[in-house]
PDB file of N, CA, C and O in Angstrom, chain B, residues numbered from 101:
ATOM      1  N   MET B 101      62.353 -16.909 -34.121  1.00  0.00           N
ATOM      2  CA  MET B 101      63.217 -16.775 -32.956  1.00  0.00           C
ATOM      3  C   MET B 101      62.458 -15.989 -31.887  1.00  0.00           C
ATOM      4  O   MET B 101      61.782 -15.006 -32.188  1.00  0.00           O
ATOM      5  N   THR B 102      62.576 -16.427 -30.660  1.00  0.00           N
ATOM      6  CA  THR B 102      61.858 -15.738 -29.587  1.00  0.00           C
ATOM      7  C   THR B 102      62.548 -14.434 -29.231  1.00  0.00           C
ATOM      8  O   THR B 102      63.716 -14.222 -29.559  1.00  0.00           O
ATOM      9  N   ASP B 103      61.816 -13.573 -28.561  1.00  0.00           N
ATOM     10  CA  ASP B 103      62.341 -12.266 -28.185  1.00  0.00           C
ATOM     11  C   ASP B 103      63.567 -12.399 -27.286  1.00  0.00           C
ATOM     12  O   ASP B 103      64.523 -11.636 -27.429  1.00  0.00           O
ATOM     13  N   ALA B 104      63.551 -13.355 -26.365  1.00  0.00           N
ATOM     14  CA  ALA B 104      64.688 -13.527 -25.449  1.00  0.00           C
ATOM     15  C   ALA B 104      65.956 -13.896 -26.212  1.00  0.00           C
ATOM     16  O   ALA B 104      67.041 -13.423 -25.873  1.00  0.00           O
ATOM     17  N   LEU B 105      65.831 -14.731 -27.230  1.00  0.00           N
ATOM     18  CA  LEU B 105      67.008 -15.132 -27.998  1.00  0.00           C
ATOM     19  C   LEU B 105      67.479 -14.031 -28.937  1.00  0.00           C
ATOM     20  O   LEU B 105      68.670 -13.957 -29.240  1.00  0.00           O
ATOM     21  N   SER B 106      66.581 -13.177 -29.403  1.00  0.00           N
ATOM     22  CA  SER B 106      66.977 -12.129 -30.338  1.00  0.00           C
ATOM     23  C   SER B 106      67.882 -11.094 -29.669  1.00  0.00           C
ATOM     24  O   SER B 106      68.616 -10.386 -30.359  1.00  0.00           O
ATOM     25  N   HIS B 107      67.843 -10.995 -28.338  1.00  0.00           N
ATOM     26  CA  HIS B 107      68.698 -10.066 -27.619  1.00  0.00           C
ATOM     27  C   HIS B 107      70.048 -10.682 -27.258  1.00  0.00           C
ATOM     28  O   HIS B 107      70.915  -9.994 -26.720  1.00  0.00           O
ATOM     29  N   CYS B 108      70.232 -11.952 -27.542  1.00  0.00           N
ATOM     30  CA  CYS B 108      71.484 -12.631 -27.206  1.00  0.00           C
ATOM     31  C   CYS B 108      72.555 -12.292 -28.235  1.00  0.00           C
ATOM     32  O   CYS B 108      72.406 -12.589 -29.421  1.00  0.00           O
ATOM     33  N   THR B 109      73.608 -11.684 -27.784  1.00  0.00           N
ATOM     34  CA  THR B 109      74.690 -11.308 -28.677  1.00  0.00           C
ATOM     35  C   THR B 109      75.955 -12.096 -28.379  1.00  0.00           C
ATOM     36  O   THR B 109      77.005 -11.847 -28.972  1.00  0.00           O
ATOM     37  N   HIS B 110      75.852 -13.036 -27.468  1.00  0.00           N
ATOM     38  CA  HIS B 110      76.992 -13.852 -27.072  1.00  0.00           C
ATOM     39  C   HIS B 110      76.566 -15.317 -27.021  1.00  0.00           C
ATOM     40  O   HIS B 110      75.380 -15.639 -27.101  1.00  0.00           O
ATOM     41  N   GLU B 111      77.547 -16.188 -26.888  1.00  0.00           N
ATOM     42  CA  GLU B 111      77.226 -17.596 -26.673  1.00  0.00           C
ATOM     43  C   GLU B 111      78.120 -18.150 -25.581  1.00  0.00           C
ATOM     44  O   GLU B 111      79.270 -17.740 -25.424  1.00  0.00           O
ATOM     45  N   LEU B 112      77.578 -19.073 -24.846  1.00  0.00           N
ATOM     46  CA  LEU B 112      78.303 -19.779 -23.801  1.00  0.00           C
ATOM     47  C   LEU B 112      78.774 -21.074 -24.440  1.00  0.00           C
ATOM     48  O   LEU B 112      77.957 -21.888 -24.870  1.00  0.00           O
ATOM     49  N   ARG B 113      80.096 -21.273 -24.505  1.00  0.00           N
ATOM     50  CA  ARG B 113      80.671 -22.391 -25.249  1.00  0.00           C
ATOM     51  C   ARG B 113      81.409 -23.336 -24.312  1.00  0.00           C
ATOM     52  O   ARG B 113      82.320 -22.938 -23.586  1.00  0.00           O
ATOM     53  N   PHE B 114      80.988 -24.612 -24.347  1.00  0.00           N
ATOM     54  CA  PHE B 114      81.608 -25.677 -23.570  1.00  0.00           C
ATOM     55  C   PHE B 114      82.443 -26.529 -24.522  1.00  0.00           C
ATOM     56  O   PHE B 114      81.880 -27.281 -25.318  1.00  0.00           O
ATOM     57  N   GLN B 115      83.766 -26.430 -24.460  1.00  0.00           N
ATOM     58  CA  GLN B 115      84.657 -27.232 -25.307  1.00  0.00           C
ATOM     59  C   GLN B 115      84.845 -28.617 -24.692  1.00  0.00           C
ATOM     60  O   GLN B 115      84.955 -28.758 -23.474  1.00  0.00           O
ATOM     61  N   SER B 116      84.879 -29.633 -25.551  1.00  0.00           N
ATOM     62  CA  SER B 116      85.148 -30.991 -25.087  1.00  0.00           C
ATOM     63  C   SER B 116      86.596 -31.088 -24.604  1.00  0.00           C
ATOM     64  O   SER B 116      87.493 -30.502 -25.211  1.00  0.00           O
ATOM     65  N   LEU B 117      86.821 -31.810 -23.536  1.00  0.00           N
ATOM     66  CA  LEU B 117      88.180 -32.005 -23.021  1.00  0.00           C
ATOM     67  C   LEU B 117      88.933 -33.081 -23.801  1.00  0.00           C
ATOM     68  O   LEU B 117      90.164 -33.117 -23.782  1.00  0.00           O
ATOM     69  N   PHE B 118      88.198 -33.953 -24.484  1.00  0.00           N
ATOM     70  CA  PHE B 118      88.824 -35.113 -25.104  1.00  0.00           C
ATOM     71  C   PHE B 118      88.694 -35.183 -26.615  1.00  0.00           C
ATOM     72  O   PHE B 118      89.436 -35.925 -27.260  1.00  0.00           O
ATOM     73  N   GLN B 119      87.775 -34.432 -27.194  1.00  0.00           N
ATOM     74  CA  GLN B 119      87.562 -34.467 -28.636  1.00  0.00           C
ATOM     75  C   GLN B 119      87.703 -33.057 -29.203  1.00  0.00           C
ATOM     76  O   GLN B 119      86.757 -32.270 -29.157  1.00  0.00           O
ATOM     77  N   PRO B 120      88.883 -32.736 -29.740  1.00  0.00           N
ATOM     78  CA  PRO B 120      89.099 -31.388 -30.287  1.00  0.00           C
ATOM     79  C   PRO B 120      88.042 -31.042 -31.337  1.00  0.00           C
ATOM     80  O   PRO B 120      87.694 -31.874 -32.175  1.00  0.00           O
ATOM     81  N   GLY B 121      87.546 -29.836 -31.285  1.00  0.00           N
ATOM     82  CA  GLY B 121      86.540 -29.384 -32.217  1.00  0.00           C
ATOM     83  C   GLY B 121      85.115 -29.648 -31.772  1.00  0.00           C
ATOM     84  O   GLY B 121      84.183 -29.066 -32.326  1.00  0.00           O
ATOM     85  N   ARG B 122      84.927 -30.502 -30.797  1.00  0.00           N
ATOM     86  CA  ARG B 122      83.582 -30.790 -30.290  1.00  0.00           C
ATOM     87  C   ARG B 122      83.262 -29.797 -29.183  1.00  0.00           C
ATOM     88  O   ARG B 122      84.062 -29.578 -28.273  1.00  0.00           O
ATOM     89  N   ALA B 123      82.077 -29.200 -29.277  1.00  0.00           N
ATOM     90  CA  ALA B 123      81.661 -28.218 -28.268  1.00  0.00           C
ATOM     91  C   ALA B 123      80.143 -28.103 -28.279  1.00  0.00           C
ATOM     92  O   ALA B 123      79.475 -28.498 -29.235  1.00  0.00           O
ATOM     93  N   ILE B 124      79.625 -27.558 -27.205  1.00  0.00           N
ATOM     94  CA  ILE B 124      78.214 -27.204 -27.123  1.00  0.00           C
ATOM     95  C   ILE B 124      78.172 -25.699 -26.883  1.00  0.00           C
ATOM     96  O   ILE B 124      78.816 -25.183 -25.969  1.00  0.00           O
ATOM     97  N   ALA B 125      77.399 -25.002 -27.722  1.00  0.00           N
ATOM     98  CA  ALA B 125      77.289 -23.549 -27.604  1.00  0.00           C
ATOM     99  C   ALA B 125      75.815 -23.176 -27.502  1.00  0.00           C
ATOM    100  O   ALA B 125      74.983 -23.647 -28.277  1.00  0.00           O
ATOM    101  N   VAL B 126      75.513 -22.326 -26.537  1.00  0.00           N
ATOM    102  CA  VAL B 126      74.145 -21.856 -26.341  1.00  0.00           C
ATOM    103  C   VAL B 126      74.144 -20.327 -26.287  1.00  0.00           C
ATOM    104  O   VAL B 126      75.106 -19.723 -25.813  1.00  0.00           O
ATOM    105  N   PRO B 127      73.075 -19.706 -26.768  1.00  0.00           N
ATOM    106  CA  PRO B 127      73.001 -18.243 -26.715  1.00  0.00           C
ATOM    107  C   PRO B 127      72.925 -17.748 -25.271  1.00  0.00           C
ATOM    108  O   PRO B 127      72.329 -18.386 -24.403  1.00  0.00           O
ATOM    109  N   CYS B 128      73.545 -16.597 -25.043  1.00  0.00           N
ATOM    110  CA  CYS B 128      73.522 -15.984 -23.709  1.00  0.00           C
ATOM    111  C   CYS B 128      73.707 -14.480 -23.855  1.00  0.00           C
ATOM    112  O   CYS B 128      73.901 -13.968 -24.957  1.00  0.00           O
ATOM    113  N   ASP B 129      73.646 -13.787 -22.737  1.00  0.00           N
ATOM    114  CA  ASP B 129      73.946 -12.359 -22.761  1.00  0.00           C
ATOM    115  C   ASP B 129      75.420 -12.154 -22.432  1.00  0.00           C
ATOM    116  O   ASP B 129      76.164 -13.123 -22.281  1.00  0.00           O
ATOM    117  N   ALA B 130      75.838 -10.915 -22.321  1.00  0.00           N
ATOM    118  CA  ALA B 130      77.255 -10.604 -22.097  1.00  0.00           C
ATOM    119  C   ALA B 130      77.777 -11.121 -20.758  1.00  0.00           C
ATOM    120  O   ALA B 130      78.987 -11.255 -20.578  1.00  0.00           O
ATOM    121  N   THR B 131      76.880 -11.410 -19.823  1.00  0.00           N
ATOM    122  CA  THR B 131      77.313 -11.907 -18.512  1.00  0.00           C
ATOM    123  C   THR B 131      77.254 -13.427 -18.413  1.00  0.00           C
ATOM    124  O   THR B 131      77.624 -13.999 -17.388  1.00  0.00           O
ATOM    125  N   GLY B 132      76.786 -14.088 -19.489  1.00  0.00           N
ATOM    126  CA  GLY B 132      76.706 -15.544 -19.479  1.00  0.00           C
ATOM    127  C   GLY B 132      75.368 -16.109 -19.058  1.00  0.00           C
ATOM    128  O   GLY B 132      75.234 -17.322 -18.895  1.00  0.00           O
ATOM    129  N   GLN B 133      74.367 -15.248 -18.877  1.00  0.00           N
ATOM    130  CA  GLN B 133      73.031 -15.705 -18.498  1.00  0.00           C
ATOM    131  C   GLN B 133      72.324 -16.314 -19.713  1.00  0.00           C
ATOM    132  O   GLN B 133      72.188 -15.665 -20.751  1.00  0.00           O
ATOM    133  N   VAL B 134      71.879 -17.561 -19.575  1.00  0.00           N
ATOM    134  CA  VAL B 134      71.217 -18.288 -20.651  1.00  0.00           C
ATOM    135  C   VAL B 134      69.700 -18.210 -20.453  1.00  0.00           C
ATOM    136  O   VAL B 134      69.212 -18.507 -19.362  1.00  0.00           O
ATOM    137  N   PRO B 135      68.943 -17.814 -21.490  1.00  0.00           N
ATOM    138  CA  PRO B 135      67.475 -17.762 -21.378  1.00  0.00           C
ATOM    139  C   PRO B 135      66.885 -19.167 -21.564  1.00  0.00           C
ATOM    140  O   PRO B 135      66.479 -19.526 -22.670  1.00  0.00           O
ATOM    141  N   LEU B 136      66.839 -19.949 -20.502  1.00  0.00           N
ATOM    142  CA  LEU B 136      66.407 -21.347 -20.585  1.00  0.00           C
ATOM    143  C   LEU B 136      65.030 -21.514 -21.213  1.00  0.00           C
ATOM    144  O   LEU B 136      64.823 -22.441 -21.996  1.00  0.00           O
ATOM    145  N   ASP B 137      64.104 -20.652 -20.893  1.00  0.00           N
ATOM    146  CA  ASP B 137      62.745 -20.778 -21.415  1.00  0.00           C
ATOM    147  C   ASP B 137      62.679 -20.574 -22.929  1.00  0.00           C
ATOM    148  O   ASP B 137      61.729 -21.021 -23.572  1.00  0.00           O
ATOM    149  N   ALA B 138      63.675 -19.907 -23.498  1.00  0.00           N
ATOM    150  CA  ALA B 138      63.675 -19.631 -24.932  1.00  0.00           C
ATOM    151  C   ALA B 138      64.370 -20.722 -25.747  1.00  0.00           C
ATOM    152  O   ALA B 138      64.285 -20.723 -26.975  1.00  0.00           O
ATOM    153  N   LEU B 139      65.052 -21.646 -25.080  1.00  0.00           N
ATOM    154  CA  LEU B 139      65.780 -22.706 -25.779  1.00  0.00           C
ATOM    155  C   LEU B 139      64.846 -23.841 -26.185  1.00  0.00           C
ATOM    156  O   LEU B 139      63.831 -24.095 -25.536  1.00  0.00           O
ATOM    157  N   SER B 140      65.214 -24.517 -27.275  1.00  0.00           N
ATOM    158  CA  SER B 140      64.482 -25.724 -27.648  1.00  0.00           C
ATOM    159  C   SER B 140      64.783 -26.795 -26.602  1.00  0.00           C
ATOM    160  O   SER B 140      65.766 -26.688 -25.868  1.00  0.00           O
ATOM    161  N   GLU B 141      63.953 -27.811 -26.533  1.00  0.00           N
ATOM    162  CA  GLU B 141      64.184 -28.897 -25.565  1.00  0.00           C
ATOM    163  C   GLU B 141      65.540 -29.565 -25.805  1.00  0.00           C
ATOM    164  O   GLU B 141      66.264 -29.879 -24.860  1.00  0.00           O
ATOM    165  N   ARG B 142      65.869 -29.775 -27.068  1.00  0.00           N
ATOM    166  CA  ARG B 142      67.145 -30.431 -27.404  1.00  0.00           C
ATOM    167  C   ARG B 142      68.336 -29.596 -26.935  1.00  0.00           C
ATOM    168  O   ARG B 142      69.257 -30.127 -26.314  1.00  0.00           O
ATOM    169  N   LEU B 143      68.322 -28.296 -27.227  1.00  0.00           N
ATOM    170  CA  LEU B 143      69.424 -27.432 -26.819  1.00  0.00           C
ATOM    171  C   LEU B 143      69.466 -27.277 -25.303  1.00  0.00           C
ATOM    172  O   LEU B 143      70.547 -27.238 -24.715  1.00  0.00           O
ATOM    173  N   LYS B 144      68.306 -27.189 -24.668  1.00  0.00           N
ATOM    174  CA  LYS B 144      68.260 -27.090 -23.209  1.00  0.00           C
ATOM    175  C   LYS B 144      68.874 -28.332 -22.561  1.00  0.00           C
ATOM    176  O   LYS B 144      69.640 -28.221 -21.604  1.00  0.00           O
ATOM    177  N   ASN B 145      68.537 -29.518 -23.087  1.00  0.00           N
ATOM    178  CA  ASN B 145      69.106 -30.757 -22.551  1.00  0.00           C
ATOM    179  C   ASN B 145      70.613 -30.834 -22.781  1.00  0.00           C
ATOM    180  O   ASN B 145      71.350 -31.289 -21.906  1.00  0.00           O
ATOM    181  N   ALA B 146      71.071 -30.397 -23.941  1.00  0.00           N
ATOM    182  CA  ALA B 146      72.512 -30.387 -24.225  1.00  0.00           C
ATOM    183  C   ALA B 146      73.241 -29.437 -23.271  1.00  0.00           C
ATOM    184  O   ALA B 146      74.304 -29.770 -22.746  1.00  0.00           O
ATOM    185  N   TYR B 147      72.663 -28.258 -23.052  1.00  0.00           N
ATOM    186  CA  TYR B 147      73.255 -27.273 -22.146  1.00  0.00           C
ATOM    187  C   TYR B 147      73.330 -27.804 -20.713  1.00  0.00           C
ATOM    188  O   TYR B 147      74.373 -27.720 -20.064  1.00  0.00           O
ATOM    189  N   LEU B 148      72.228 -28.342 -20.235  1.00  0.00           N
ATOM    190  CA  LEU B 148      72.213 -28.858 -18.863  1.00  0.00           C
ATOM    191  C   LEU B 148      73.165 -30.047 -18.706  1.00  0.00           C
ATOM    192  O   LEU B 148      73.803 -30.199 -17.665  1.00  0.00           O
ATOM    193  N   GLY B 149      73.258 -30.881 -19.732  1.00  0.00           N
ATOM    194  CA  GLY B 149      74.190 -32.006 -19.696  1.00  0.00           C
ATOM    195  C   GLY B 149      75.637 -31.540 -19.673  1.00  0.00           C
ATOM    196  O   GLY B 149      76.447 -32.052 -18.900  1.00  0.00           O
ATOM    197  N   ALA B 150      75.962 -30.572 -20.517  1.00  0.00           N
ATOM    198  CA  ALA B 150      77.330 -30.043 -20.550  1.00  0.00           C
ATOM    199  C   ALA B 150      77.685 -29.384 -19.224  1.00  0.00           C
ATOM    200  O   ALA B 150      78.794 -29.549 -18.715  1.00  0.00           O
ATOM    201  N   ARG B 151      76.743 -28.643 -18.674  1.00  0.00           N
ATOM    202  CA  ARG B 151      76.975 -27.980 -17.383  1.00  0.00           C
ATOM    203  C   ARG B 151      77.255 -28.996 -16.280  1.00  0.00           C
ATOM    204  O   ARG B 151      78.092 -28.761 -15.408  1.00  0.00           O
ATOM    205  N   ALA B 152      76.545 -30.132 -16.324  1.00  0.00           N
ATOM    206  CA  ALA B 152      76.742 -31.175 -15.310  1.00  0.00           C
ATOM    207  C   ALA B 152      78.067 -31.906 -15.494  1.00  0.00           C
ATOM    208  O   ALA B 152      78.582 -32.496 -14.544  1.00  0.00           O
ATOM    209  N   LEU B 153      78.623 -31.874 -16.699  1.00  0.00           N
ATOM    210  CA  LEU B 153      79.851 -32.620 -16.986  1.00  0.00           C
ATOM    211  C   LEU B 153      81.103 -31.743 -17.073  1.00  0.00           C
ATOM    212  O   LEU B 153      82.139 -32.188 -17.569  1.00  0.00           O
ATOM    213  N   VAL B 154      81.012 -30.502 -16.595  1.00  0.00           N
ATOM    214  CA  VAL B 154      82.186 -29.625 -16.570  1.00  0.00           C
ATOM    215  C   VAL B 154      83.256 -30.261 -15.682  1.00  0.00           C
ATOM    216  O   VAL B 154      82.995 -30.653 -14.544  1.00  0.00           O
ATOM    217  N   GLY B 155      84.447 -30.349 -16.226  1.00  0.00           N
ATOM    218  CA  GLY B 155      85.561 -30.940 -15.486  1.00  0.00           C
ATOM    219  C   GLY B 155      85.735 -32.418 -15.754  1.00  0.00           C
ATOM    220  O   GLY B 155      86.792 -32.981 -15.469  1.00  0.00           O
ATOM    221  N   ARG B 156      84.705 -33.058 -16.303  1.00  0.00           N
ATOM    222  CA  ARG B 156      84.796 -34.496 -16.623  1.00  0.00           C
ATOM    223  C   ARG B 156      84.777 -34.728 -18.124  1.00  0.00           C
ATOM    224  O   ARG B 156      85.546 -35.546 -18.630  1.00  0.00           O
ATOM    225  N   GLU B 157      83.922 -34.030 -18.836  1.00  0.00           N
ATOM    226  CA  GLU B 157      83.813 -34.178 -20.295  1.00  0.00           C
ATOM    227  C   GLU B 157      84.043 -32.840 -21.005  1.00  0.00           C
ATOM    228  O   GLU B 157      84.565 -32.794 -22.119  1.00  0.00           O
ATOM    229  N   TYR B 158      83.639 -31.748 -20.333  1.00  0.00           N
ATOM    230  CA  TYR B 158      83.747 -30.419 -20.935  1.00  0.00           C
ATOM    231  C   TYR B 158      84.567 -29.487 -20.054  1.00  0.00           C
ATOM    232  O   TYR B 158      84.602 -29.621 -18.831  1.00  0.00           O
ATOM    233  N   ALA B 159      85.229 -28.531 -20.718  1.00  0.00           N
ATOM    234  CA  ALA B 159      85.970 -27.490 -19.997  1.00  0.00           C
ATOM    235  C   ALA B 159      84.974 -26.479 -19.435  1.00  0.00           C
ATOM    236  O   ALA B 159      83.807 -26.464 -19.826  1.00  0.00           O
ATOM    237  N   TYR B 160      85.438 -25.646 -18.525  1.00  0.00           N
ATOM    238  CA  TYR B 160      84.594 -24.562 -18.021  1.00  0.00           C
ATOM    239  C   TYR B 160      84.177 -23.709 -19.213  1.00  0.00           C
ATOM    240  O   TYR B 160      84.984 -23.478 -20.113  1.00  0.00           O
ATOM    241  N   PRO B 161      82.949 -23.244 -19.237  1.00  0.00           N
ATOM    242  CA  PRO B 161      82.467 -22.528 -20.411  1.00  0.00           C
ATOM    243  C   PRO B 161      83.112 -21.159 -20.550  1.00  0.00           C
ATOM    244  O   PRO B 161      83.527 -20.531 -19.575  1.00  0.00           O
ATOM    245  N   ALA B 162      83.178 -20.723 -21.801  1.00  0.00           N
ATOM    246  CA  ALA B 162      83.699 -19.391 -22.110  1.00  0.00           C
ATOM    247  C   ALA B 162      82.583 -18.602 -22.787  1.00  0.00           C
ATOM    248  O   ALA B 162      81.813 -19.149 -23.576  1.00  0.00           O
ATOM    249  N   ILE B 163      82.507 -17.328 -22.474  1.00  0.00           N
ATOM    250  CA  ILE B 163      81.543 -16.443 -23.126  1.00  0.00           C
ATOM    251  C   ILE B 163      82.226 -15.869 -24.354  1.00  0.00           C
ATOM    252  O   ILE B 163      83.289 -15.256 -24.255  1.00  0.00           O
ATOM    253  N   GLU B 164      81.605 -16.072 -25.521  1.00  0.00           N
ATOM    254  CA  GLU B 164      82.165 -15.562 -26.781  1.00  0.00           C
ATOM    255  C   GLU B 164      81.151 -14.677 -27.471  1.00  0.00           C
ATOM    256  O   GLU B 164      79.950 -14.946 -27.440  1.00  0.00           O
ATOM    257  N   ARG B 165      81.637 -13.632 -28.086  1.00  0.00           N
ATOM    258  CA  ARG B 165      80.753 -12.709 -28.813  1.00  0.00           C
ATOM    259  C   ARG B 165      80.315 -13.359 -30.116  1.00  0.00           C
ATOM    260  O   ARG B 165      81.123 -13.967 -30.818  1.00  0.00           O
ATOM    261  N   ARG B 166      79.025 -13.228 -30.437  1.00  0.00           N
ATOM    262  CA  ARG B 166      78.480 -13.711 -31.713  1.00  0.00           C
ATOM    263  C   ARG B 166      78.604 -12.607 -32.750  1.00  0.00           C
ATOM    264  O   ARG B 166      78.521 -11.422 -32.427  1.00  0.00           O
ATOM    265  N   CYS B 167      78.799 -12.999 -33.968  1.00  0.00           N
ATOM    266  CA  CYS B 167      78.860 -12.003 -35.067  1.00  0.00           C
ATOM    267  C   CYS B 167      77.534 -11.891 -35.755  1.00  0.00           C
ATOM    268  O   CYS B 167      77.391 -11.112 -36.697  1.00  0.00           O
TER     269      CYS B 167
END
């Protein structure tokens, strides 16, 4: 795990508007800042896709504390 991700204690979660239980979650800090350079290409693409589809496929993201 990269240093940027090891400091992430929260996740930014995009819930699907149409499929209950489906969501995309990415690590972030307490303010919702996502360390893009530390993400894998697959997770980065999922995050950017979810962000582009807010209001159409996904709800506005929520910041949740990781355990």
